[in-house]
C-alpha angles and dihedrals in degrees: 000000000000116000119245130189134211131197109207131185112195118207126196136051093339106133125077091020100091091261097144092052089049091051093047092050094050094045091049093046090052092049095247127141130213140081144277130208144169119247128215092243091064095260127116121234122213133187111188128178132183147069111004095229090050090048089056089051090048095051089050089054095046088051088060097042126185119309099269095046128087115203111205097178145333128226105209124188128176112234136177115281101239098177088225093139131068095183138011105271137188114229124210105026 
């Protein structure tokens, strides 16, 4: 199946609640590649690439978030799959 990519901005209580680790685990489990990072404005930014069906599952899980998080909304944009990632990584340790 053709690889697709999404750029996602997550709004809500998503920093300081292990959100990046949650995203990395879900992305890796679904066989996706990409990265996740905290932004200065309190949001979390995600780039995810992979199978379109798995990306849909990924977005559904990100919408739920981990137990301590509260996701208010997602900004999702389709982008070109560049193939720049070999794993799902956390940026800005």
